[in-house]
PyMOL Python script that loads the backbone (N, CA, C, O; Angstrom):
from pymol import cmd

cmd.read_pdbstr("""\
ATOM      1  N   UNK A   1       0.480  -1.201   0.010  1.00  0.00           N
ATOM      2  CA  UNK A   1       0.375   0.218   0.101  1.00  0.00           C
ATOM      3  C   UNK A   1       1.142   0.784   0.000  1.00  0.00           C
ATOM      4  O   UNK A   1       2.155   0.623   0.682  1.00  0.00           O
ATOM      5  N   UNK A   2       0.999   1.847  -1.028  1.00  0.00           N
ATOM      6  CA  UNK A   2       1.810   3.265  -1.107  1.00  0.00           C
ATOM      7  C   UNK A   2       0.451   4.614  -0.154  1.00  0.00           C
ATOM      8  O   UNK A   2      -0.704   5.037  -0.203  1.00  0.00           O
ATOM      9  N   UNK A   3       1.725   4.719   0.580  1.00  0.00           N
ATOM     10  CA  UNK A   3       1.142   5.895   1.404  1.00  0.00           C
ATOM     11  C   UNK A   3       0.846   7.548   1.034  1.00  0.00           C
ATOM     12  O   UNK A   3       1.274   7.664  -0.114  1.00  0.00           O
ATOM     13  N   UNK A   4       0.213   9.122   1.557  1.00  0.00           N
ATOM     14  CA  UNK A   4       1.277   9.914   1.208  1.00  0.00           C
ATOM     15  C   UNK A   4       3.154  10.529   1.293  1.00  0.00           C
ATOM     16  O   UNK A   4       4.009  11.110   0.624  1.00  0.00           O
ATOM     17  N   UNK A   5       2.934   9.920   2.543  1.00  0.00           N
ATOM     18  CA  UNK A   5       4.274   9.431   3.006  1.00  0.00           C
ATOM     19  C   UNK A   5       5.076   9.240   1.592  1.00  0.00           C
ATOM     20  O   UNK A   5       5.672  10.181   1.067  1.00  0.00           O
ATOM     21  N   UNK A   6       5.036   8.119   1.111  1.00  0.00           N
ATOM     22  CA  UNK A   6       5.615   6.850   0.057  1.00  0.00           C
ATOM     23  C   UNK A   6       5.556   8.196  -0.590  1.00  0.00           C
ATOM     24  O   UNK A   6       6.575   8.871  -0.738  1.00  0.00           O
ATOM     25  N   UNK A   7       4.147   8.667  -1.051  1.00  0.00           N
ATOM     26  CA  UNK A   7       4.547   9.641  -2.576  1.00  0.00           C
ATOM     27  C   UNK A   7       5.079  10.368  -2.918  1.00  0.00           C
ATOM     28  O   UNK A   7       5.456  10.610  -4.065  1.00  0.00           O
ATOM     29  N   UNK A   8       5.399  11.467  -0.935  1.00  0.00           N
ATOM     30  CA  UNK A   8       6.294  12.050  -0.659  1.00  0.00           C
ATOM     31  C   UNK A   8       7.873  12.619  -0.754  1.00  0.00           C
ATOM     32  O   UNK A   8       8.478  13.681  -0.903  1.00  0.00           O
ATOM     33  N   UNK A   9       8.156  11.010  -0.542  1.00  0.00           N
ATOM     34  CA  UNK A   9       9.737  11.006  -0.588  1.00  0.00           C
ATOM     35  C   UNK A   9       9.882  10.553  -1.888  1.00  0.00           C
ATOM     36  O   UNK A   9      10.859  11.092  -2.408  1.00  0.00           O
ATOM     37  N   UNK A  10       9.286   9.751  -2.657  1.00  0.00           N
ATOM     38  CA  UNK A  10       9.133   9.576  -3.884  1.00  0.00           C
ATOM     39  C   UNK A  10      10.041  10.694  -4.697  1.00  0.00           C
ATOM     40  O   UNK A  10      11.140  10.785  -5.242  1.00  0.00           O
ATOM     41  N   UNK A  11       8.611  11.658  -4.364  1.00  0.00           N
ATOM     42  CA  UNK A  11       9.052  12.689  -5.354  1.00  0.00           C
ATOM     43  C   UNK A  11       9.658  13.653  -4.749  1.00  0.00           C
ATOM     44  O   UNK A  11       9.835  14.714  -5.348  1.00  0.00           O
ATOM     45  N   UNK A  12      10.172  13.446  -3.213  1.00  0.00           N
ATOM     46  CA  UNK A  12      11.943  14.172  -3.207  1.00  0.00           C
ATOM     47  C   UNK A  12      13.050  14.157  -3.807  1.00  0.00           C
ATOM     48  O   UNK A  12      13.926  14.870  -4.296  1.00  0.00           O
ATOM     49  N   UNK A  13      12.605  12.696  -3.535  1.00  0.00           N
ATOM     50  CA  UNK A  13      14.017  11.673  -4.538  1.00  0.00           C
ATOM     51  C   UNK A  13      14.465  11.922  -5.660  1.00  0.00           C
ATOM     52  O   UNK A  13      15.587  11.745  -6.134  1.00  0.00           O
ATOM     53  N   UNK A  14      12.998  12.593  -6.329  1.00  0.00           N
ATOM     54  CA  UNK A  14      13.565  12.822  -7.575  1.00  0.00           C
ATOM     55  C   UNK A  14      13.532  14.331  -7.729  1.00  0.00           C
ATOM     56  O   UNK A  14      13.768  14.564  -8.914  1.00  0.00           O
ATOM     57  N   UNK A  15      13.438  14.894  -7.394  1.00  0.00           N
ATOM     58  CA  UNK A  15      13.539  16.742  -7.977  1.00  0.00           C
ATOM     59  C   UNK A  15      14.786  17.274  -7.133  1.00  0.00           C
ATOM     60  O   UNK A  15      15.700  17.937  -7.623  1.00  0.00           O
ATOM     61  N   UNK A  16      14.706  16.944  -5.991  1.00  0.00           N
ATOM     62  CA  UNK A  16      15.890  17.786  -4.952  1.00  0.00           C
ATOM     63  C   UNK A  16      16.975  17.507  -6.206  1.00  0.00           C
ATOM     64  O   UNK A  16      16.837  18.344  -7.098  1.00  0.00           O
ATOM     65  N   UNK A  17      17.592  16.920  -6.359  1.00  0.00           N
ATOM     66  CA  UNK A  17      18.965  16.771  -6.917  1.00  0.00           C
ATOM     67  C   UNK A  17      19.239  17.810  -7.779  1.00  0.00           C
ATOM     68  O   UNK A  17      20.118  18.659  -7.629  1.00  0.00           O
ATOM     69  N   UNK A  18      17.780  17.627  -9.467  1.00  0.00           N
ATOM     70  CA  UNK A  18      17.846  18.589 -10.174  1.00  0.00           C
ATOM     71  C   UNK A  18      18.195  20.551  -9.586  1.00  0.00           C
ATOM     72  O   UNK A  18      18.674  21.588 -10.045  1.00  0.00           O
ATOM     73  N   UNK A  19      17.504  19.984  -8.216  1.00  0.00           N
ATOM     74  CA  UNK A  19      16.504  22.045  -7.722  1.00  0.00           C
ATOM     75  C   UNK A  19      18.801  22.370  -7.130  1.00  0.00           C
ATOM     76  O   UNK A  19      19.360  23.437  -6.878  1.00  0.00           O
ATOM     77  N   UNK A  20      19.393  20.934  -7.144  1.00  0.00           N
ATOM     78  CA  UNK A  20      20.379  21.465  -6.414  1.00  0.00           C
ATOM     79  C   UNK A  20      21.173  21.647  -7.380  1.00  0.00           C
ATOM     80  O   UNK A  20      21.603  22.737  -7.759  1.00  0.00           O
ATOM     81  N   UNK A  21      21.439  20.462  -7.881  1.00  0.00           N
ATOM     82  CA  UNK A  21      22.027  20.929  -9.875  1.00  0.00           C
ATOM     83  C   UNK A  21      21.848  22.631  -9.968  1.00  0.00           C
ATOM     84  O   UNK A  21      22.695  23.520  -9.880  1.00  0.00           O
ATOM     85  N   UNK A  22      20.447  22.682 -10.173  1.00  0.00           N
ATOM     86  CA  UNK A  22      20.616  24.302 -10.767  1.00  0.00           C
ATOM     87  C   UNK A  22      20.449  24.640 -12.003  1.00  0.00           C
ATOM     88  O   UNK A  22      19.628  24.154 -12.781  1.00  0.00           O
ATOM     89  N   UNK A  23      21.445  25.725 -12.277  1.00  0.00           N
ATOM     90  CA  UNK A  23      21.876  26.421 -13.162  1.00  0.00           C
ATOM     91  C   UNK A  23      23.117  27.037 -12.434  1.00  0.00           C
ATOM     92  O   UNK A  23      23.495  26.893 -11.271  1.00  0.00           O
ATOM     93  N   UNK A  24      23.965  28.230 -14.128  1.00  0.00           N
ATOM     94  CA  UNK A  24      24.748  28.570 -13.460  1.00  0.00           C
ATOM     95  C   UNK A  24      24.699  29.593 -12.281  1.00  0.00           C
ATOM     96  O   UNK A  24      25.701  29.753 -11.585  1.00  0.00           O
ATOM     97  N   UNK A  25      23.923  30.060 -12.125  1.00  0.00           N
ATOM     98  CA  UNK A  25      23.180  30.902 -11.149  1.00  0.00           C
ATOM     99  C   UNK A  25      23.246  30.101  -9.833  1.00  0.00           C
ATOM    100  O   UNK A  25      23.095  30.723  -8.782  1.00  0.00           O
ATOM    101  N   UNK A  26      23.524  28.366  -9.798  1.00  0.00           N
ATOM    102  CA  UNK A  26      23.818  27.941  -8.285  1.00  0.00           C
ATOM    103  C   UNK A  26      21.977  27.697  -8.218  1.00  0.00           C
ATOM    104  O   UNK A  26      21.013  28.240  -8.758  1.00  0.00           O
ATOM    105  N   UNK A  27      22.208  26.383  -7.073  1.00  0.00           N
ATOM    106  CA  UNK A  27      20.510  25.759  -6.604  1.00  0.00           C
ATOM    107  C   UNK A  27      19.572  26.479  -6.999  1.00  0.00           C
ATOM    108  O   UNK A  27      19.768  27.694  -7.025  1.00  0.00           O
ATOM    109  N   UNK A  28      18.816  26.164  -7.245  1.00  0.00           N
ATOM    110  CA  UNK A  28      17.141  26.344  -6.988  1.00  0.00           C
ATOM    111  C   UNK A  28      16.208  26.709  -6.672  1.00  0.00           C
ATOM    112  O   UNK A  28      15.337  27.504  -7.026  1.00  0.00           O
ATOM    113  N   UNK A  29      16.531  25.736  -5.569  1.00  0.00           N
ATOM    114  CA  UNK A  29      16.023  25.444  -3.698  1.00  0.00           C
ATOM    115  C   UNK A  29      17.163  25.939  -2.599  1.00  0.00           C
ATOM    116  O   UNK A  29      18.151  25.952  -3.332  1.00  0.00           O
ATOM    117  N   UNK A  30      17.430  26.174  -1.861  1.00  0.00           N
ATOM    118  CA  UNK A  30      18.851  26.022  -1.011  1.00  0.00           C
ATOM    119  C   UNK A  30      18.589  24.059  -0.965  1.00  0.00           C
ATOM    120  O   UNK A  30      18.076  23.196  -1.677  1.00  0.00           O
ATOM    121  N   UNK A  31      19.211  24.144   0.159  1.00  0.00           N
ATOM    122  CA  UNK A  31      19.791  23.052   0.928  1.00  0.00           C
ATOM    123  C   UNK A  31      18.853  22.948   1.929  1.00  0.00           C
ATOM    124  O   UNK A  31      18.080  21.990   1.906  1.00  0.00           O
ATOM    125  N   UNK A  32      18.775  23.945   2.988  1.00  0.00           N
ATOM    126  CA  UNK A  32      18.289  24.566   3.999  1.00  0.00           C
ATOM    127  C   UNK A  32      16.894  24.550   3.542  1.00  0.00           C
ATOM    128  O   UNK A  32      16.407  25.237   4.440  1.00  0.00           O
ATOM    129  N   UNK A  33      15.755  24.201   2.656  1.00  0.00           N
ATOM    130  CA  UNK A  33      14.510  24.145   1.796  1.00  0.00           C
ATOM    131  C   UNK A  33      14.622  22.370   1.988  1.00  0.00           C
ATOM    132  O   UNK A  33      14.127  21.796   2.958  1.00  0.00           O
ATOM    133  N   UNK A  34      14.939  22.064   1.510  1.00  0.00           N
ATOM    134  CA  UNK A  34      15.061  20.374   1.601  1.00  0.00           C
ATOM    135  C   UNK A  34      14.880  19.430   2.797  1.00  0.00           C
ATOM    136  O   UNK A  34      14.225  18.407   3.000  1.00  0.00           O
ATOM    137  N   UNK A  35      15.831  20.283   3.593  1.00  0.00           N
ATOM    138  CA  UNK A  35      17.089  19.548   4.816  1.00  0.00           C
ATOM    139  C   UNK A  35      15.511  19.569   5.665  1.00  0.00           C
ATOM    140  O   UNK A  35      14.982  18.539   6.083  1.00  0.00           O
ATOM    141  N   UNK A  36      14.620  21.632   5.882  1.00  0.00           N
ATOM    142  CA  UNK A  36      13.175  21.397   6.163  1.00  0.00           C
ATOM    143  C   UNK A  36      12.454  20.006   5.740  1.00  0.00           C
ATOM    144  O   UNK A  36      12.223  18.975   6.370  1.00  0.00           O
ATOM    145  N   UNK A  37      12.212  20.390   4.487  1.00  0.00           N
ATOM    146  CA  UNK A  37      11.054  19.202   4.301  1.00  0.00           C
ATOM    147  C   UNK A  37      11.962  18.088   4.826  1.00  0.00           C
ATOM    148  O   UNK A  37      11.613  17.882   5.989  1.00  0.00           O
ATOM    149  N   UNK A  38      12.747  17.458   4.563  1.00  0.00           N
ATOM    150  CA  UNK A  38      12.916  16.414   5.073  1.00  0.00           C
ATOM    151  C   UNK A  38      12.766  15.604   6.187  1.00  0.00           C
ATOM    152  O   UNK A  38      12.333  14.457   6.295  1.00  0.00           O
ATOM    153  N   UNK A  39      13.318  16.616   7.225  1.00  0.00           N
ATOM    154  CA  UNK A  39      12.600  16.675   8.694  1.00  0.00           C
ATOM    155  C   UNK A  39      11.111  16.767   9.048  1.00  0.00           C
ATOM    156  O   UNK A  39      10.757  16.277  10.120  1.00  0.00           O
ATOM    157  N   UNK A  40      10.150  17.385   8.201  1.00  0.00           N
ATOM    158  CA  UNK A  40       9.678  17.524   9.046  1.00  0.00           C
ATOM    159  C   UNK A  40       8.764  15.663   7.892  1.00  0.00           C
ATOM    160  O   UNK A  40       8.002  14.854   8.421  1.00  0.00           O
ATOM    161  N   UNK A  41       9.050  15.629   7.015  1.00  0.00           N
ATOM    162  CA  UNK A  41       8.664  13.569   7.028  1.00  0.00           C
ATOM    163  C   UNK A  41       9.402  13.131   8.850  1.00  0.00           C
ATOM    164  O   UNK A  41       8.806  12.464   9.696  1.00  0.00           O
ATOM    165  N   UNK A  42      10.240  13.505   8.941  1.00  0.00           N
ATOM    166  CA  UNK A  42      11.210  12.696   9.749  1.00  0.00           C
ATOM    167  C   UNK A  42      10.326  12.761  11.298  1.00  0.00           C
ATOM    168  O   UNK A  42      10.536  11.987  12.231  1.00  0.00           O
ATOM    169  N   UNK A  43       9.214  13.981  11.296  1.00  0.00           N
ATOM    170  CA  UNK A  43       9.224  14.104  12.100  1.00  0.00           C
ATOM    171  C   UNK A  43       7.324  13.470  12.217  1.00  0.00           C
ATOM    172  O   UNK A  43       6.646  13.623  13.233  1.00  0.00           O
ATOM    173  N   UNK A  44       6.870  12.856  11.057  1.00  0.00           N
ATOM    174  CA  UNK A  44       5.508  12.111  11.079  1.00  0.00           C
ATOM    175  C   UNK A  44       5.632  11.112  12.078  1.00  0.00           C
ATOM    176  O   UNK A  44       6.785  10.926  12.466  1.00  0.00           O
ATOM    177  N   UNK A  45       4.590  10.303  12.682  1.00  0.00           N
ATOM    178  CA  UNK A  45       4.434   9.524  13.634  1.00  0.00           C
ATOM    179  C   UNK A  45       3.804   7.954  12.660  1.00  0.00           C
ATOM    180  O   UNK A  45       3.037   7.915  11.698  1.00  0.00           O
ATOM    181  N   UNK A  46       4.433   6.929  13.325  1.00  0.00           N
ATOM    182  CA  UNK A  46       4.006   5.963  12.331  1.00  0.00           C
ATOM    183  C   UNK A  46       4.884   5.844  10.929  1.00  0.00           C
ATOM    184  O   UNK A  46       4.431   5.546   9.823  1.00  0.00           O
ATOM    185  N   UNK A  47       6.562   6.223  11.340  1.00  0.00           N
ATOM    186  CA  UNK A  47       6.631   5.942   9.972  1.00  0.00           C
ATOM    187  C   UNK A  47       7.302   4.024  10.190  1.00  0.00           C
ATOM    188  O   UNK A  47       7.683   3.447  11.208  1.00  0.00           O
ATOM    189  N   UNK A  48       7.153   3.355   8.218  1.00  0.00           N
ATOM    190  CA  UNK A  48       8.125   2.446   7.837  1.00  0.00           C
ATOM    191  C   UNK A  48       9.552   2.195   8.856  1.00  0.00           C
ATOM    192  O   UNK A  48       9.544   2.985   9.800  1.00  0.00           O
ATOM    193  N   UNK A  49      10.845   1.192   8.844  1.00  0.00           N
ATOM    194  CA  UNK A  49      11.761   1.505   8.739  1.00  0.00           C
ATOM    195  C   UNK A  49      11.576   1.997   7.127  1.00  0.00           C
ATOM    196  O   UNK A  49      11.745   3.205   6.962  1.00  0.00           O
ATOM    197  N   UNK A  50      11.261   1.233   5.964  1.00  0.00           N
ATOM    198  CA  UNK A  50      11.894   1.575   4.452  1.00  0.00           C
ATOM    199  C   UNK A  50      11.462   3.394   5.007  1.00  0.00           C
ATOM    200  O   UNK A  50      12.450   4.125   4.942  1.00  0.00           O
ATOM    201  N   UNK A  51      10.668   3.825   5.310  1.00  0.00           N
ATOM    202  CA  UNK A  51      10.521   5.039   4.956  1.00  0.00           C
ATOM    203  C   UNK A  51      11.034   5.601   5.618  1.00  0.00           C
ATOM    204  O   UNK A  51      11.084   6.799   5.341  1.00  0.00           O
ATOM    205  N   UNK A  52      11.809   5.099   7.021  1.00  0.00           N
ATOM    206  CA  UNK A  52      13.146   5.904   7.570  1.00  0.00           C
ATOM    207  C   UNK A  52      14.734   5.913   6.349  1.00  0.00           C
ATOM    208  O   UNK A  52      15.529   6.569   5.677  1.00  0.00           O
ATOM    209  N   UNK A  53      14.412   4.999   6.681  1.00  0.00           N
ATOM    210  CA  UNK A  53      16.171   4.712   5.463  1.00  0.00           C
ATOM    211  C   UNK A  53      15.716   5.338   4.014  1.00  0.00           C
ATOM    212  O   UNK A  53      16.580   5.959   3.394  1.00  0.00           O
ATOM    213  N   UNK A  54      14.682   5.237   3.562  1.00  0.00           N
ATOM    214  CA  UNK A  54      14.986   6.227   2.730  1.00  0.00           C
ATOM    215  C   UNK A  54      14.611   7.538   2.368  1.00  0.00           C
ATOM    216  O   UNK A  54      14.586   8.051   1.249  1.00  0.00           O
ATOM    217  N   UNK A  55      14.181   8.237   4.006  1.00  0.00           N
ATOM    218  CA  UNK A  55      14.512   9.777   4.459  1.00  0.00           C
ATOM    219  C   UNK A  55      16.183   9.749   4.660  1.00  0.00           C
ATOM    220  O   UNK A  55      16.964  10.578   4.193  1.00  0.00           O
ATOM    221  N   UNK A  56      16.529   8.562   5.487  1.00  0.00           N
ATOM    222  CA  UNK A  56      17.934   8.548   5.644  1.00  0.00           C
ATOM    223  C   UNK A  56      19.315   8.368   4.238  1.00  0.00           C
ATOM    224  O   UNK A  56      20.541   8.435   4.329  1.00  0.00           O
ATOM    225  N   UNK A  57      18.496   8.150   3.152  1.00  0.00           N
ATOM    226  CA  UNK A  57      19.912   8.199   1.735  1.00  0.00           C
ATOM    227  C   UNK A  57      19.660   9.408   1.300  1.00  0.00           C
ATOM    228  O   UNK A  57      20.572  10.119   0.878  1.00  0.00           O
ATOM    229  N   UNK A  58      17.556  10.080   1.368  1.00  0.00           N
ATOM    230  CA  UNK A  58      17.940  11.601   0.795  1.00  0.00           C
ATOM    231  C   UNK A  58      18.634  12.438   2.049  1.00  0.00           C
ATOM    232  O   UNK A  58      19.850  12.286   2.168  1.00  0.00           O
ATOM    233  N   UNK A  59      18.386  12.759   2.397  1.00  0.00           N
ATOM    234  CA  UNK A  59      19.874  13.691   3.979  1.00  0.00           C
ATOM    235  C   UNK A  59      21.567  12.873   3.701  1.00  0.00           C
ATOM    236  O   UNK A  59      22.575  13.551   3.900  1.00  0.00           O
ATOM    237  N   UNK A  60      21.666  11.692   3.329  1.00  0.00           N
ATOM    238  CA  UNK A  60      23.000  11.704   2.763  1.00  0.00           C
ATOM    239  C   UNK A  60      23.479  11.900   1.500  1.00  0.00           C
ATOM    240  O   UNK A  60      24.621  12.052   1.065  1.00  0.00           O
ATOM    241  N   UNK A  61      21.984  11.856   0.794  1.00  0.00           N
ATOM    242  CA  UNK A  61      22.268  12.559  -0.561  1.00  0.00           C
ATOM    243  C   UNK A  61      22.534  13.885  -1.117  1.00  0.00           C
ATOM    244  O   UNK A  61      23.156  14.326  -2.083  1.00  0.00           O
ATOM    245  N   UNK A  62      21.435  14.636   0.400  1.00  0.00           N
ATOM    246  CA  UNK A  62      21.841  16.266   0.294  1.00  0.00           C
ATOM    247  C   UNK A  62      22.664  16.325   0.766  1.00  0.00           C
ATOM    248  O   UNK A  62      23.431  17.213   0.396  1.00  0.00           O
ATOM    249  N   UNK A  63      23.016  15.584   1.713  1.00  0.00           N
ATOM    250  CA  UNK A  63      24.850  16.720   1.806  1.00  0.00           C
ATOM    251  C   UNK A  63      26.236  16.589   0.426  1.00  0.00           C
ATOM    252  O   UNK A  63      27.217  17.137  -0.078  1.00  0.00           O
ATOM    253  N   UNK A  64      25.223  15.274   0.397  1.00  0.00           N
ATOM    254  CA  UNK A  64      26.105  15.279  -0.991  1.00  0.00           C
ATOM    255  C   UNK A  64      26.804  16.273  -1.663  1.00  0.00           C
ATOM    256  O   UNK A  64      28.008  16.513  -1.751  1.00  0.00           O
ATOM    257  N   UNK A  65      25.620  16.905  -2.207  1.00  0.00           N
ATOM    258  CA  UNK A  65      24.909  18.111  -3.530  1.00  0.00           C
ATOM    259  C   UNK A  65      25.031  19.033  -2.563  1.00  0.00           C
ATOM    260  O   UNK A  65      25.247  19.946  -3.360  1.00  0.00           O
ATOM    261  N   UNK A  66      25.092  19.772  -1.130  1.00  0.00           N
ATOM    262  CA  UNK A  66      25.623  20.533  -0.773  1.00  0.00           C
ATOM    263  C   UNK A  66      26.911  20.767  -0.355  1.00  0.00           C
ATOM    264  O   UNK A  66      27.314  21.778   0.221  1.00  0.00           O
ATOM    265  N   UNK A  67      27.661  19.608  -0.726  1.00  0.00           N
ATOM    266  CA  UNK A  67      29.320  19.582  -0.546  1.00  0.00           C
ATOM    267  C   UNK A  67      29.629  20.440  -1.762  1.00  0.00           C
ATOM    268  O   UNK A  67      30.103  21.572  -1.855  1.00  0.00           O
ATOM    269  N   UNK A  68      28.988  19.070  -3.165  1.00  0.00           N
ATOM    270  CA  UNK A  68      28.879  19.839  -4.641  1.00  0.00           C
ATOM    271  C   UNK A  68      28.618  21.291  -4.738  1.00  0.00           C
ATOM    272  O   UNK A  68      29.524  21.989  -5.193  1.00  0.00           O
ATOM    273  N   UNK A  69      27.806  21.697  -4.474  1.00  0.00           N
ATOM    274  CA  UNK A  69      27.323  22.572  -5.047  1.00  0.00           C
ATOM    275  C   UNK A  69      28.121  23.856  -4.442  1.00  0.00           C
ATOM    276  O   UNK A  69      28.198  24.889  -5.108  1.00  0.00           O
ATOM    277  N   UNK A  70      28.822  23.729  -2.909  1.00  0.00           N
ATOM    278  CA  UNK A  70      29.862  24.381  -2.027  1.00  0.00           C
ATOM    279  C   UNK A  70      31.392  24.535  -2.816  1.00  0.00           C
ATOM    280  O   UNK A  70      32.253  25.335  -2.450  1.00  0.00           O
ATOM    281  N   UNK A  71      31.504  23.787  -3.736  1.00  0.00           N
ATOM    282  CA  UNK A  71      32.592  22.746  -3.809  1.00  0.00           C
ATOM    283  C   UNK A  71      32.835  23.839  -5.646  1.00  0.00           C
ATOM    284  O   UNK A  71      33.758  24.356  -6.275  1.00  0.00           O
ATOM    285  N   UNK A  72      31.392  23.661  -5.767  1.00  0.00           N
ATOM    286  CA  UNK A  72      31.634  24.535  -7.380  1.00  0.00           C
ATOM    287  C   UNK A  72      31.514  26.110  -7.526  1.00  0.00           C
ATOM    288  O   UNK A  72      31.216  26.712  -8.557  1.00  0.00           O
ATOM    289  N   UNK A  73      31.847  26.725  -6.118  1.00  0.00           N
ATOM    290  CA  UNK A  73      31.352  27.574  -5.828  1.00  0.00           C
ATOM    291  C   UNK A  73      32.525  28.579  -5.371  1.00  0.00           C
ATOM    292  O   UNK A  73      32.711  29.738  -5.744  1.00  0.00           O
ATOM    293  N   UNK A  74      33.289  27.775  -4.426  1.00  0.00           N
ATOM    294  CA  UNK A  74      34.766  27.874  -3.824  1.00  0.00           C
ATOM    295  C   UNK A  74      35.258  28.053  -5.875  1.00  0.00           C
ATOM    296  O   UNK A  74      35.960  28.967  -6.307  1.00  0.00           O
ATOM    297  N   UNK A  75      34.656  26.946  -6.731  1.00  0.00           N
ATOM    298  CA  UNK A  75      35.647  27.048  -8.045  1.00  0.00           C
ATOM    299  C   UNK A  75      35.814  28.171  -8.599  1.00  0.00           C
ATOM    300  O   UNK A  75      36.837  28.588  -9.143  1.00  0.00           O
ATOM    301  N   UNK A  76      34.315  28.943  -8.410  1.00  0.00           N
ATOM    302  CA  UNK A  76      34.311  29.631  -9.689  1.00  0.00           C
ATOM    303  C   UNK A  76      34.900  31.254  -8.610  1.00  0.00           C
ATOM    304  O   UNK A  76      34.720  32.356  -9.128  1.00  0.00           O
ATOM    305  N   UNK A  77      35.292  31.203  -7.760  1.00  0.00           N
ATOM    306  CA  UNK A  77      35.520  32.567  -6.937  1.00  0.00           C
ATOM    307  C   UNK A  77      37.275  32.065  -6.922  1.00  0.00           C
ATOM    308  O   UNK A  77      38.071  32.988  -6.747  1.00  0.00           O
ATOM    309  N   UNK A  78      37.736  30.941  -7.062  1.00  0.00           N
ATOM    310  CA  UNK A  78      39.061  31.244  -7.208  1.00  0.00           C
ATOM    311  C   UNK A  78      39.462  31.490  -8.543  1.00  0.00           C
ATOM    312  O   UNK A  78      40.355  32.279  -8.853  1.00  0.00           O
ATOM    313  N   UNK A  79      38.322  30.324  -9.886  1.00  0.00           N
ATOM    314  CA  UNK A  79      38.519  31.291 -11.359  1.00  0.00           C
ATOM    315  C   UNK A  79      38.964  32.741 -11.379  1.00  0.00           C
ATOM    316  O   UNK A  79      39.966  33.351 -11.753  1.00  0.00           O
ATOM    317  N   UNK A  80      37.457  33.123 -10.654  1.00  0.00           N
ATOM    318  CA  UNK A  80      37.243  34.909 -11.077  1.00  0.00           C
ATOM    319  C   UNK A  80      38.505  35.658 -10.542  1.00  0.00           C
ATOM    320  O   UNK A  80      38.667  36.509 -11.416  1.00  0.00           O
ATOM    321  N   UNK A  81      39.209  35.789  -9.884  1.00  0.00           N
ATOM    322  CA  UNK A  81      40.143  35.868  -8.366  1.00  0.00           C
ATOM    323  C   UNK A  81      41.287  36.057  -9.844  1.00  0.00           C
ATOM    324  O   UNK A  81      41.743  37.041 -10.426  1.00  0.00           O
ATOM    325  N   UNK A  82      41.405  34.778 -10.007  1.00  0.00           N
ATOM    326  CA  UNK A  82      43.001  34.233 -11.270  1.00  0.00           C
ATOM    327  C   UNK A  82      43.502  35.878 -12.111  1.00  0.00           C
ATOM    328  O   UNK A  82      44.426  35.899 -12.925  1.00  0.00           O
TER     329      UNK A  82
END
""", "prot")
cmd.dss("prot")
cmd.show_as("cartoon", "prot")
cmd.util.cbc("prot")
cmd.orient("prot")
């Protein structure tokens, strides 16, 4: 049985990476936005183990995406200063 939480987790899994990748101006929505949405789901009652694992994986993925965005911003600053 697919629940509303399952649908929300799947949606976040699809759109979060694309939003964090963004364009030349940077992420479309910041990591703080995605982290808030993920933590709101974690605060839900009666999450299954599978849902908890999926949310944990999304938080880890968000950390990776945030680090990549930070590294590319730092690289862009270094290039513009040269």
